[in-house]
C-alpha positions as CSV (number, residue, x, y, z in Angstrom):
1,M,0.0,0.0,0.0
2,G,1.4,3.4,-0.9
3,A,1.5,6.6,1.0
4,R,-1.7,7.7,-0.6
5,G,-3.5,4.5,0.6
6,S,-2.1,4.8,4.1
7,R,-3.3,8.4,4.3
8,S,-6.8,7.4,3.3
9,V,-6.9,4.6,5.9
10,R,-5.8,7.1,8.6
11,L,-8.4,9.6,7.5
12,G,-11.1,6.9,7.4
13,A,-10.1,5.7,10.9
14,A,-10.2,9.3,12.2
15,A,-13.6,9.9,10.6
16,L,-14.9,6.7,12.2
17,C,-13.5,7.7,15.6
18,A,-15.1,11.1,15.3
19,G,-18.4,9.6,14.3
20,L,-18.4,7.2,17.2
21,M,-17.6,10.1,19.6
22,V,-20.4,12.2,18.3
23,S,-22.9,9.4,18.4
24,G,-21.8,8.6,21.9
25,C,-22.4,12.2,22.9
26,A,-25.8,12.1,21.4
27,L,-26.7,9.0,23.5
28,V,-25.3,10.5,26.8
29,G,-26.5,14.1,26.2
30,P,-25.0,17.3,27.4
31,P,-24.5,18.2,31.1
32,Y,-27.7,20.0,32.1
33,T,-27.1,23.0,34.2
34,A,-30.6,24.0,35.1
35,R,-32.4,22.0,37.9
36,H,-34.7,19.5,36.5
37,P,-37.6,18.2,38.4
38,Q,-36.2,14.7,38.4
39,S,-32.6,15.7,39.3
40,A,-33.3,15.4,43.0
41,A,-34.3,11.8,42.6
42,N,-30.9,10.6,41.6
43,G,-28.9,13.0,43.8
44,R,-27.1,14.7,41.0
45,S,-27.9,18.4,40.4
46,G,-27.3,18.4,36.7
47,A,-28.3,14.9,35.4
48,I,-31.8,13.8,34.5
49,S,-32.7,10.3,35.6
50,Q,-34.4,7.8,33.3
51,P,-38.1,7.5,33.8
52,A,-39.3,4.6,35.9
53,P,-41.2,1.7,34.3
54,P,-45.0,2.0,34.4
55,G,-46.4,1.1,37.7
56,A,-43.1,1.4,39.6
57,P,-43.2,3.5,42.8
58,P,-41.4,6.8,42.6
59,P,-37.9,6.8,44.3
60,P,-37.8,8.2,47.8
61,G,-37.4,12.0,47.8
62,A,-38.4,12.3,44.2
63,L,-40.4,15.5,44.8
64,S,-38.1,16.9,47.5
65,S,-36.4,19.7,45.6
66,S,-39.1,20.7,43.1
67,A,-42.2,18.9,42.0
68,S,-42.3,16.7,39.0
69,Q,-44.7,17.6,36.1
70,S,-45.8,14.0,35.6
71,F,-47.9,12.8,38.5
72,P,-48.5,9.1,39.3
73,V,-52.1,8.3,39.7
74,S,-53.2,6.9,43.0
75,P,-55.6,3.9,43.2
76,S,-58.5,6.3,43.9
77,G,-57.8,8.0,40.6
78,A,-56.8,11.4,42.1
79,A,-53.4,12.8,41.6
80,P,-51.3,13.1,44.8
81,A,-50.7,16.5,46.2
82,V,-47.6,18.3,45.0
83,H,-45.6,20.6,47.1
84,Y,-43.0,22.8,45.5
85,Q,-39.9,23.8,47.3
86,L,-36.8,25.8,46.4
87,G,-33.5,24.0,45.9
88,P,-30.6,25.1,48.1
89,A,-29.0,27.5,45.6
90,A,-32.3,29.1,44.6
91,Q,-33.3,29.3,48.3
92,A,-30.1,31.2,49.1
93,L,-30.6,33.6,46.3
94,V,-34.2,34.3,47.2
95,A,-33.1,35.0,50.8
96,T,-30.4,37.4,49.5
97,A,-32.9,39.1,47.3
98,R,-35.3,39.6,50.3
99,A,-32.5,41.3,52.2
100,Q,-31.7,43.5,49.2
101,Q,-35.3,44.4,48.8
102,R,-35.6,45.3,52.5
103,A,-32.6,47.6,52.1
104,G,-34.4,49.3,49.1
105,S,-32.1,47.9,46.4
106,Y,-34.9,46.7,44.1
107,G,-32.7,46.5,41.0
108,L,-30.1,44.4,42.8
109,A,-32.9,42.2,44.2
110,A,-34.3,41.7,40.8
111,E,-30.9,40.7,39.4
112,T,-30.5,38.2,42.2
113,L,-33.9,36.7,41.6
114,E,-33.1,36.4,37.8
115,R,-30.2,34.2,38.8
116,A,-32.5,32.1,40.9
117,L,-34.8,31.9,37.9
118,S,-32.0,30.7,35.7
119,I,-31.5,27.8,38.2
120,E,-35.1,26.8,38.6
121,P,-37.1,28.4,35.7
122,R,-40.1,26.1,36.2
123,N,-40.5,26.6,40.0
124,P,-43.5,28.8,40.7
125,L,-41.9,29.9,44.0
126,V,-39.2,31.7,42.2
127,W,-41.7,33.4,40.0
128,L,-43.7,34.5,43.0
129,A,-40.6,35.9,44.7
130,L,-39.8,37.9,41.5
131,G,-43.4,39.1,41.3
132,R,-43.3,40.3,44.9
133,E,-40.1,42.1,44.2
134,S,-41.8,43.8,41.2
135,L,-44.8,44.8,43.2
136,A,-42.5,46.3,46.0
137,A,-40.6,48.2,43.3
138,G,-43.9,49.7,42.1
139,N,-44.5,47.7,38.9
140,A,-47.9,46.1,39.5
141,A,-48.5,45.0,35.9
142,Q,-45.2,43.1,35.9
143,A,-46.0,41.5,39.2
144,D,-49.4,40.4,37.9
145,G,-47.8,38.8,34.9
146,M,-45.3,36.9,37.1
147,A,-48.1,35.8,39.4
148,H,-50.0,34.4,36.4
149,K,-46.8,32.5,35.3
150,A,-46.5,31.1,38.8
151,L,-50.1,30.1,38.8
152,Y,-49.6,28.3,35.5
153,L,-46.6,26.4,36.8
154,A,-48.1,25.6,40.2
155,S,-50.4,22.8,38.9
156,G,-51.2,20.5,41.7
157,D,-49.8,22.6,44.5
158,H,-52.7,24.3,46.3
159,A,-50.4,26.4,48.5
160,A,-48.5,27.8,45.6
161,Q,-51.7,28.4,43.6
162,A,-53.2,30.3,46.6
163,S,-50.0,32.4,46.9
164,S,-50.2,33.2,43.2
165,W,-53.8,34.3,43.5
166,G,-52.8,36.4,46.5
167,L,-50.1,38.2,44.5
168,I,-52.5,38.7,41.6
169,A,-55.0,40.3,44.1
170,A,-52.3,42.6,45.5
171,A,-51.2,43.6,42.0
172,L,-54.8,44.3,41.0
173,R,-55.4,46.4,44.1
174,A,-52.2,48.4,43.4
175,E,-53.7,49.2,40.0
176,G,-57.0,50.2,41.5
177,R,-58.9,47.2,40.2
178,N,-60.6,46.4,43.4
179,Q,-63.5,44.2,42.2
180,E,-61.1,41.9,40.3
181,A,-58.8,41.9,43.3
182,L,-61.7,40.7,45.5
183,A,-62.4,37.8,43.1
184,A,-58.7,36.9,43.1
185,E,-58.6,37.0,47.0
186,Q,-61.7,34.7,47.1
187,K,-59.9,32.2,44.8
188,A,-56.8,32.3,47.1
189,A,-59.0,31.7,50.1
190,Q,-60.7,28.7,48.5
191,L,-57.3,27.2,47.6
192,Q,-56.0,27.6,51.1
193,V,-58.9,25.5,52.5
194,Q,-58.0,22.6,50.2
């Protein structure tokens, strides 16, 4: 085999290796940086666990950090109650933002909450914190929008839904829309009873 043939064999081998590496990456997937609802189940903050086979019980602590969006159905046919919580990083950022807000640094608090939102974008509690900050900063319309986003994400969590309706009511009151605020407060009260 000549130099030309040897070169084409090396190029072919290099192309094959590159193809195998790329296909291997596609099977494994990229490292996920955002918290995923199932990441708490396997103890790794960036990895997404594989779904359990149908009928298998959820692993212990599967809903400890943030709630999963797929709910197993109980024998009675009702979905179990969901309770959203902040992960440790988002919880620390929300606490920092509250301190910044109390000090009157609304812009800084908003930036801190945006970082928390980048960690847990589907957690309604982060959206509620950002909405409360917007309301405290005097932007009721933005607070209303964030409360509606939290309400959308809080499916199955009556406490988070009640907080969302409470923030919607506060934003509506700040805009002088008292009748709509009263209706939102009633929805919040109904959810708190459940």
